[in-house]
C-alpha positions in Angstrom: 42.4 67.5 63.1 44.6 66.7 65.6 47.8 68.2 66.5 50.4 65.4 66.3 53.6 66.2 68.3 55.1 62.8 68.3 54.0 59.3 67.6 52.4 58.9 70.9 51.7 62.3 72.1 48.7 64.6 70.4 46.8 67.6 71.2 42.7 66.8 70.7 40.8 70.1 68.7 38.5 70.0 71.8 41.5 71.5 73.9 42.4 74.1 71.5 39.8 77.2 71.4 40.1 79.0 68.0 38.1 82.3 67.1 38.0 84.2 63.9 38.4 88.0 64.3 38.8 91.3 62.1 42.4 91.4 60.7 44.4 94.6 61.7 46.4 96.8 59.4 45.8 97.7 55.7 43.6 95.7 53.1 40.9 98.1 52.0 37.1 96.7 52.4 37.9 93.3 53.0 39.5 93.8 56.2 36.4 95.7 57.6 34.1 93.2 56.5 35.4 89.5 56.8 37.0 87.8 59.9 39.8 86.1 58.7 42.5 86.7 61.6 42.5 83.9 64.0 43.0 83.9 67.6 44.0 80.5 69.4 43.8 79.7 72.9 45.4 76.8 74.4 45.3 76.1 78.3 48.4 74.2 79.3 47.1 73.1 82.5 43.6 71.6 81.2 45.3 69.8 78.7 46.0 66.2 78.3 49.6 66.8 77.4 52.3 64.7 79.6 53.3 66.5 83.0 56.9 67.0 81.5 55.4 69.0 78.6 53.2 70.7 81.0 55.9 71.8 83.6 58.5 72.8 80.7 55.6 75.0 79.0 54.6 76.7 82.2 58.3 77.6 83.1 58.8 78.9 79.8 59.5 82.8 79.3 57.2 83.3 76.1 55.0 86.3 75.5 52.7 84.1 74.1 52.0 82.2 77.4 49.9 84.5 79.9 50.1 84.4 83.5 47.1 81.8 83.8 49.4 79.6 81.6 47.0 79.8 78.6 48.9 79.8 75.3 47.5 82.6 73.0 48.7 82.8 69.5 47.5 85.4 67.0 47.6 84.7 63.1 46.5 87.1 60.6 49.3 87.2 57.8 47.2 85.7 55.3 43.9 86.8 53.7 42.4 83.6 54.1 41.0 82.3 57.3 41.9 78.8 56.5 45.9 79.7 55.9 45.6 81.6 59.1 43.8 78.8 61.2 47.1 76.5 59.6 49.5 78.8 60.5 48.4 79.3 64.2 47.9 75.6 64.6 51.6 75.2 63.1 52.9 77.8 65.6 51.6 76.0 68.4 52.9 72.7 67.3 56.3 74.3 67.1 56.1 75.8 70.6 55.0 72.3 72.2 57.5 70.3 70.3 60.3 72.8 71.2 59.8 72.1 75.1 59.8 67.9 73.9 63.4 68.3 73.4 65.5 68.1 76.3 68.2 71.0 76.2 71.8 70.0 75.2 74.0 70.0 78.5 76.3 72.6 79.0 80.1 71.1 79.0 82.4 73.8 80.4 85.4 74.9 78.4 88.8 76.3 79.5 90.2 79.3 78.1 92.9 78.5 75.0 96.4 79.7 75.5 96.2 82.1 72.8 93.2 83.9 74.6 95.1 83.9 77.8 98.4 85.7 76.3 96.0 88.1 74.4 94.2 89.1 77.8 97.3 89.3 79.5 98.7 91.8 76.5 95.4 93.8 76.9 95.8 94.1 80.7 99.5 95.3 80.4 98.9 97.6 77.5 95.7 99.4 79.7 98.0 99.6 82.7 100.6 101.6 80.8 98.0 104.0 79.5 96.9 104.1 82.9 100.3 104.7 84.5 100.9 107.5 81.8 98.2 109.4 83.7 99.5 109.7 86.9 100.6 113.0 88.4 104.1 114.2 87.4 106.3 115.0 90.5 109.4 117.3 90.5 111.9 114.5 91.0 110.8 112.7 87.5 111.3 115.9 85.4 114.9 115.7 84.4 
């Protein structure tokens, strides 16, 4: 049951620690008796992932990645332990695959002529509003 990221890169099960825990929230007696929720732990640094994947995962600002660079995923939305296990593994797969794609380079754009005109128009209107707030002297009254 390896997680396949690409046709060449996989995560073996020995690197993934899965633990069943009791689910939270409503559910009657079933919630108190059966451990259906899943806690998945994946140590990024100890994994067999390529260095590029490890580096991008470690630099990622994601709440599921701890300071020790361990991915912690909690799945408890289903009443079945098997479905929760599949959900947790799918989330891990999606997370690791997301760092495999290199980000699209940003191409700087120039403001359009219309946006420049609109900006200048707003500045002129704002300046007129502020000009009407000035203190009135005796010379300007009549």
